[in-house]
C-alpha positions in Angstrom: -46.8 47.7 -7.8 -43.9 45.4 -9.0 -42.7 44.4 -12.0 -43.1 40.9 -13.7 -41.3 39.3 -16.5 -43.4 37.8 -19.1 -42.7 34.4 -20.4 -41.5 36.1 -23.6 -39.1 38.6 -22.1 -35.5 37.8 -21.4 -33.9 38.2 -18.5 -31.0 40.7 -18.6 -27.6 39.8 -18.6 -27.0 40.3 -15.0 -30.2 38.1 -13.8 -29.2 35.5 -16.0 -25.5 35.3 -14.8 -26.9 35.7 -11.0 -29.2 32.7 -11.9 -26.5 30.7 -13.6 -24.2 31.0 -10.6 -27.3 30.1 -8.4 -27.3 26.9 -10.2 -23.7 26.0 -10.6 -23.6 26.6 -6.8 -26.9 24.2 -6.4 -24.9 21.7 -8.5 -21.7 22.0 -7.3 -20.5 18.7 -5.4 -20.9 18.2 -1.6 -19.2 15.8 0.6 -21.5 12.8 1.4 -20.6 11.5 4.6 -22.6 9.3 6.9 -21.8 8.5 10.1 -23.0 5.5 12.5 -22.4 4.1 15.7 -20.9 0.6 16.7 -19.5 -1.3 19.6 -16.9 -4.1 19.6 -15.6 -6.2 22.8 -11.6 -6.2 22.9 -10.2 -8.0 25.8 -13.5 -8.1 27.6 -14.0 -4.1 27.7 -16.6 -2.7 25.0 -15.1 0.2 23.0 -17.7 2.5 21.1 -16.7 3.7 18.1 -18.1 6.0 15.5 -17.9 5.0 11.9 -17.9 7.7 9.2 -17.7 6.8 5.8 -18.0 8.9 2.2 -16.9 11.1 -0.2 -14.9 14.3 0.8 -15.0 17.1 -2.2 -11.1 17.7 -2.8 -10.6 21.4 -4.2 -8.2 23.4 -5.4 -7.1 26.9 -5.4 -6.9 28.0 -8.9 -5.1 30.9 -10.6 -5.1 32.2 -13.9 -2.6 34.5 -15.1 -1.5 35.0 -11.7 -4.9 35.7 -10.7 -6.7 33.7 -8.0 -9.9 32.3 -9.8 -11.4 30.3 -6.9 -11.2 27.3 -5.1 -12.8 25.1 -7.4 -13.7 21.3 -6.8 -11.5 18.7 -8.5 -12.2 15.5 -7.0 -13.9 13.6 -4.5 -12.1 11.2 -2.3 -13.5 8.3 -0.4 -12.6 8.0 3.2 -13.5 5.5 6.0 -13.0 6.7 9.7 -13.2 4.8 13.1 -12.9 7.3 16.0 -13.5 6.1 19.3 -15.9 7.5 21.6 -16.8 8.0 25.3 -13.2 7.4 26.5 -14.0 10.0 28.8 -10.6 11.9 27.7 -9.2 14.6 25.4 -9.5 13.4 21.9 -6.3 14.9 21.0 -4.7 11.9 23.2 -5.7 9.6 21.0 -3.5 8.9 18.1 -4.9 8.9 14.7 -3.1 6.5 11.7 -4.2 7.5 8.1 -3.8 4.3 6.0 -3.6 3.4 2.4 -2.6 0.7 0.2 -0.5 0.7 -3.2 -0.5 -0.3 -7.2 -0.3 2.6 -7.9 -4.2 1.6 -8.2 -5.2 0.2 -5.3 -7.8 0.9 -2.9 -7.3 1.0 1.1 -9.7 -2.2 1.5 -6.7 -4.6 2.0 -5.2 -2.7 5.3 -8.6 -2.0 6.4 -10.1 -5.2 6.3 -7.5 -7.4 6.5 -5.6 -6.2 9.8 -6.1 -2.6 11.1 -9.8 -1.9 11.2 -12.7 -3.5 13.7 -14.1 -5.6 10.9 -12.3 -8.0 9.1 -12.2 -10.7 6.5 -12.9 -14.4 6.6 -11.3 -16.2 3.8 -9.2 -19.2 5.0 -5.7 -19.7 3.8 -3.6 -21.8 1.6 -4.9 -25.2 1.1 -8.3 -24.4 3.2 -10.1 -21.5 1.5 -13.4 -20.7 2.1 -16.3 -20.9 -0.6 -17.8 -17.9 -1.8 -19.7 -15.6 -0.2 -16.9 -16.0 2.6 -17.2 -14.4 5.8 -17.1 -11.2 8.2 -16.0 -10.7 11.8 -15.1 -8.6 14.5 -11.5 -7.9 14.6 -10.4 -8.5 18.2 -6.7 -7.4 17.2 -7.5 -4.0 15.7 -5.7 -1.2 15.9 -8.6 1.1 17.0 -7.8 -0.1 20.2 -5.0 2.2 20.5 -5.4 4.3 17.4 -8.1 6.1 15.6 -8.3 5.3 12.2 -8.9 6.8 8.6 -8.7 4.7 5.3 -8.3 6.7 1.9 -8.9 5.9 -1.1 -6.7 7.6 -4.1 -8.7 9.4 -7.1 -10.0 6.5 -9.0 -9.6 3.6 -6.7 -12.2 2.6 -4.3 -15.7 5.0 -5.2 -13.1 8.0 -5.4 -13.5 10.0 -8.8 -13.0 13.3 -10.5 -15.4 15.5 -10.2 -18.0 15.2 -12.9 -16.7 16.9 -15.9 -13.3 16.9 -14.5 -10.1 15.2 -15.6 -8.6 12.5 -13.5 -5.0 12.3 -15.0 -3.3 14.7 -13.0 -4.1 12.5 -10.0 -2.5 9.4 -11.7 0.8 10.4 -10.9 3.5 10.5 -8.2 3.1 14.6 -7.4 -0.6 14.6 -7.8 -1.1 11.5 -5.9 0.8 12.9 -3.0 -0.4 16.1 -3.0 -4.3 15.0 -2.9 -4.0 12.3 -0.2 -2.0 15.3 1.7 -4.7 17.4 1.6 -7.2 14.9 2.6 -5.0 14.0 5.5 -4.9 17.9 5.9 -8.7 18.3 5.7 -9.2 15.3 8.2 -7.1 17.0 10.8 -8.3 20.5 10.2 -12.3 19.6 10.8 -11.8 17.4 13.4 -9.9 19.5 15.5 -7.1 16.9 15.8 -3.5 18.8 15.1 -2.9 18.2 18.5 -3.0 14.0 18.2 -0.1 12.0 17.6 -0.2 10.9 13.7 0.8 7.9 11.8 1.0 7.2 8.2 0.7 3.3 7.4 0.7 2.0 3.7 1.4 -1.2 1.9 3.6 -1.6 -1.2 3.3 1.7 -3.4 1.6 2.9 -0.3 5.2 2.9 1.8 6.6 4.9 -1.0 3.8 7.2 -0.7 3.9 7.0 2.8 7.7 8.2 2.9 7.2 10.9 0.3 3.8 12.4 2.3 5.8 12.6 5.8 8.3 14.9 4.0 5.7 16.9 2.1 3.4 17.4 5.0 6.0 19.1 6.9 7.3 20.9 3.9 4.2 22.1 3.0 1.9 22.5 5.8 4.4 22.2 8.8 2.3 18.9 9.9 4.7 16.5 11.4 3.7 13.3 11.9 5.1 10.8 14.9 5.5 7.5 12.6 5.2 5.6 9.5 4.3 1.9 9.0 6.0 0.5 5.9 4.4 -2.8 5.1 6.0 -4.5 2.5 8.3 -2.0 1.6 9.3 -0.6 -1.9 10.9 2.9 -1.5 13.6 3.0 -4.4 12.1 1.4 -7.8 15.2 0.4 -9.2 15.9 -2.4 -6.2 13.0 -4.5 -7.6 13.9 -3.5 -11.2 10.8 -1.2 -11.9 10.9 0.4 -15.2 14.5 -1.4 -15.6 14.3 -5.4 -15.4 17.7 -6.0 -16.1 19.2 -4.2 -13.3 21.8 -6.4 -11.6 20.4 -4.5 -8.2 17.2 -6.3 -8.1 18.2 -9.9 -9.2 20.5 -9.8 -6.0 17.6 -8.0 -4.1 15.2 -11.1 -5.1 17.4 -14.0 -4.8 17.0 -14.6 -0.9 13.2 -14.3 -1.4 13.8 -16.6 -4.1 15.3 -19.2 -1.8 12.5 -18.9 1.1 10.2 -19.4 -1.6 12.4 -22.7 -2.6 12.1 -23.9 0.6 8.5 -23.4 1.2 8.1 -25.7 -1.3 10.2 -28.2 -0.5 13.7 -27.6 -2.5 15.7 -27.4 0.7 14.5 -30.4 2.5 16.3 -31.1 6.0 17.0 -27.6 6.5 15.5 -24.7 8.3 14.0 -21.3 7.0 16.5 -19.4 9.1 19.1 -21.7 7.7 18.6 -20.9 4.2 17.5 -17.4 4.4 21.1 -16.9 6.2 22.8 -18.6 3.8 21.1 -16.7 0.7 22.3 -13.4 2.8 25.7 -14.3 2.9 25.6 -14.9 -0.9 24.1 -12.1 -1.7 26.1 -9.7 0.3 29.7 -10.9 -1.3 29.8 -13.2 -3.7 27.0 -12.8 -6.1 27.5 -9.4 -7.2 31.1 -10.2 -8.1 29.7 -12.9 -9.6 27.5 -10.7 -11.7 30.1 -8.1 -12.2 32.2 -10.6 -14.1 30.1 -10.4 -17.2 32.0 -12.7 -19.9 34.9 -13.1 -17.7 32.9 -15.6 -15.7 34.0 -19.0 -17.7 34.8 -22.4 -16.7 35.0 -23.8 -13.1 34.2 -20.1 -11.8 30.9 -19.7 -13.2 30.1 -23.8 -13.1 30.4 -23.0 -9.1 28.2 -19.7 -8.9 25.6 -21.4 -11.4 25.5 -24.4 -8.9 25.4 -22.3 -6.0 22.3 -20.0 -7.4 20.6 -23.1 -8.6 20.9 -24.7 -5.5 19.5 -21.8 -3.4 16.4 -21.0 -5.4 15.8 -24.7 -6.3 15.9 -24.6 -9.9 17.5 -26.7 -12.5 21.4 -25.4 -12.8 20.9 -26.0 -17.1 18.2 -23.3 -16.6 20.4 -20.7 -14.4 23.3 -21.0 -16.5 21.1 -20.1 -19.5 19.4 -17.1 -17.8 23.2 -16.2 -17.1 22.4 -16.4 -13.0 19.8 -14.0 -13.6 16.4 -15.1 -13.1 13.8 -12.7 -13.9 10.6 -13.0 -10.9 7.7 -13.7 -13.1 10.0 -16.5 -15.0 11.0 -17.9 -11.6 7.2 -18.1 -10.3 6.5 -19.9 -13.5 9.5 -22.2 -13.0 9.9 -23.3 -9.7 7.0 -25.6 -10.0 7.0 -26.4 -13.6 7.7 -30.3 -12.9 4.1 -30.1 -11.2 2.5 -28.1 -13.6 1.8 -25.4 -11.0 2.7 -21.8 -10.8 4.0 -20.0 -7.6 2.0 -17.0 -6.3 3.5 -13.4 -7.0 1.6 -11.7 -3.8 2.1 -14.6 -1.6 4.2 -17.5 -2.6 2.4 -20.0 -0.4 -0.1 -20.1 -3.0 0.0 -22.4 -5.7 -2.1 -22.5 -8.8 -2.3 -25.0 -12.0 -0.1 -23.7 -15.3 -2.5 -23.1 -17.7 0.5 -24.2 -20.2 3.3 -26.4 -19.7 5.8 -24.4 -21.7 4.8 -20.9 -20.5 7.7 -18.2 -20.0 6.0 -16.7 -17.0 3.0 -17.0 -15.2 -0.5 -16.4 -16.6 -2.0 -15.0 -13.7 -1.2 -14.9 -10.1 -2.4 -17.9 -7.9 -2.5 -16.0 -4.6 -4.4 -12.8 -5.9 -7.3 -15.0 -7.4 -7.5 -16.3 -3.8 -7.6 -13.2 -1.8 -9.6 -10.9 -4.0 -13.0 -12.3 -3.9 -13.1 -12.3 -0.2 -12.1 -8.5 0.3 -14.4 -7.7 -2.4 -17.6 -9.3 -1.0 -16.8 -8.5 2.4 -16.2 -4.6 1.7 -19.4 -4.4 -0.6 -21.1 -5.7 2.3 -19.7 -3.7 5.2 -19.9 -0.4 3.4 -23.8 -0.8 2.5 -24.9 -3.0 5.5 -23.1 -1.8 8.2 -21.9 2.1 7.4 -25.0 2.8 5.6 -23.0 4.0 2.5 -24.9 3.6 -0.7 -23.5 4.1 -4.1 -24.1 2.5 -7.6 -20.4 2.7 -8.6 -18.3 -0.1 -8.4 -15.9 -0.2 -6.0 -12.4 -0.3 -7.7 -10.1 -2.7 -5.5 -7.5 -2.4 -8.0 -8.1 0.2 -10.6 -6.4 -0.1 -14.0 -7.6 3.5 -14.8 -4.7 5.1 -13.3 -2.3 3.9 -15.6 -0.1 4.6 -17.1 1.0 6.3 -13.9 3.2 9.5 -14.5 6.8 9.4 -12.9 7.7 12.6 -15.0 9.5 13.8 -11.5 11.6 11.1 -12.1 12.6 11.5 -15.7 15.5 8.9 -16.4 15.7 7.0 -13.3 13.5 5.3 -11.3 11.5 6.6 -8.4 13.5 6.9 -5.6 11.8 8.4 -2.0 14.3 7.7 0.0 16.1 11.2 0.2 12.3 12.3 1.2 12.4 10.0 4.1 15.6 10.7 5.0 14.9 14.3 4.8 11.7 13.8 6.9 13.8 11.8 9.7 16.5 14.6 9.8 14.2 17.4 10.4 11.9 15.2 12.6 14.4 13.6 15.4 11.0 11.9 17.1 10.1 10.4 13.9 10.2 6.5 14.1 9.9 3.8 11.5 8.4 0.6 11.3 8.9 -1.9 8.5 6.8 -5.4 7.7 8.7 -8.1 5.7 7.0 -11.4 4.2 9.1 -14.0 3.7 7.3 -15.2 0.8 6.4 -11.7 -0.9 7.1 -12.1 -4.6 6.4 -8.7 -5.1 8.4 -6.4 -2.5 11.4 -8.9 -1.3 12.5 -8.2 2.2 16.4 -8.2 1.0 15.8 -5.1 -1.4 13.7 -3.5 0.9 16.2 -3.9 4.1 19.3 -2.9 1.7 17.1 0.6 1.0 16.5 1.0 4.8 20.2 0.7 5.2 21.3 3.3 3.1 19.2 5.9 4.3 21.3 9.1 4.1 20.5 9.7 7.9 22.8 9.9 11.1 24.2 6.4 12.3 22.1 7.0 15.6 19.3 7.8 13.3 19.2 4.4 12.2 17.9 3.3 15.6 14.3 4.8 15.3 13.9 2.1 12.7 12.4 -1.3 13.5 12.2 -4.6 11.4 9.5 -6.9 11.3 9.3 -10.2 10.0 6.3 -12.7 9.1 6.2 -16.4 7.5 3.9 -15.1 4.9 3.7 -13.1 1.4 2.9 -9.7 0.9 -0.3 -9.0 2.7 0.8 -11.0 5.4 -2.1 -10.6 7.4 -3.8 -13.2 5.3 -2.1 -16.0 7.1 -3.6 -16.0 10.5 -0.6 -16.4 12.8 1.0 -13.7 11.0 -1.9 -11.7 11.1 -2.0 -11.8 14.9 1.6 -10.8 15.0 1.6 -8.1 13.1 -1.6 -6.8 14.7 0.2 -6.8 18.3 3.5 -5.2 16.7 1.7 -2.5 15.1 -0.2 -2.1 18.2 3.4 -2.1 20.2 4.9 0.4 17.8 1.9 3.1 18.0 2.3 2.7 22.3 6.2 2.8 22.3 6.1 5.9 20.1 3.5 7.8 21.7 4.6 6.9 25.3 
């Protein structure tokens, strides 16, 4: 006869522990990936692909007092991948591109639906914006024609979250962010048996900083070497744009050619070409402007007047304003000042956009009209596509730009601005096949083109390695693909870059 336990009897400690372990295991988070099949017509040919979207459970090896206590779930990271099928060749021959945006705090929806993915946003452009609910369409220029795609939302962005009961703070900083995204890439490559595929990292804005650091981290931590980096609207050294130190003269130098381009866009250089204006601004910031700033109180009289007039003429502001600013015009003030007489502010992310200034005497812009124009269409498109087309359902809000990640930790750079140029240089020296593509928007007021160029030109690499960096420019802003002409040109440039690198 078997023994039974009556309701009044308590289980033994061993039985209780076993039950608790079973319940804990059952309650542990698991991947909730969903796959769907699709086709898209590209250049008259039908391409079939599998879309897989959902949250991957990120686990960390945990040690206590030097003892390994488990591989414990810490976060659930939202990933969307597109893998071409039915090509009749080994999947390892297909490149795979891992893409993310920046912020910190941004989801990957911008690159996903703006330029890279097989579906894209329809929103119109400056002076011809569509009304809600906007639209979506197949992306005939998708990079999927050449490379499989994996879009990653860092923890606390998109649908990515810490596990229930977990603390996300460790992911809200430079080091935790790099390590977690690297682990997602390693897991995806391993589970999909793609270690022998050519690999690319595509980042935008802070995502370029992440991509540069990731290239080195993937090499040093996992011996996973990538073939190429796509750095879109790059910022690799925070000091180059005044991050954490807006009074840094280097930042004023980096911004001035962008101010000149924006001034040209808004009619402050009548009768001159954009190329001519940018060339003049480059020439000035490469020689005379740094000298003028270095003079301090010694810059007086006629010499000062000449430089004030030069700066004012280039950037389209009143000389008296430039003089009061001591030749150093901070970028948020520039956006508020350029069209003040018209009662407008210009956009930061994309300075082609303008919006009404709520107060005529405001020192800085109250809101970015370019972000106002872009965020709604992307939110509508993504929230529709992920549920209606990719069959992933969640009641969580999709955090396109999350404020929960702040304050972002730069503890690895205590006392100085974040700078990953040593990481990128190290990656390029260790991997002589690593190729870099850098994309710039003339009207990008967030990551100015000249500042990014100078950072790339100062990389600590052999001079011959500089030939592995290509530069492309577009008459648009931070998300240059918002501009239709630029989107098509950029898509072609990225496709050509991947094709050239993999041969």
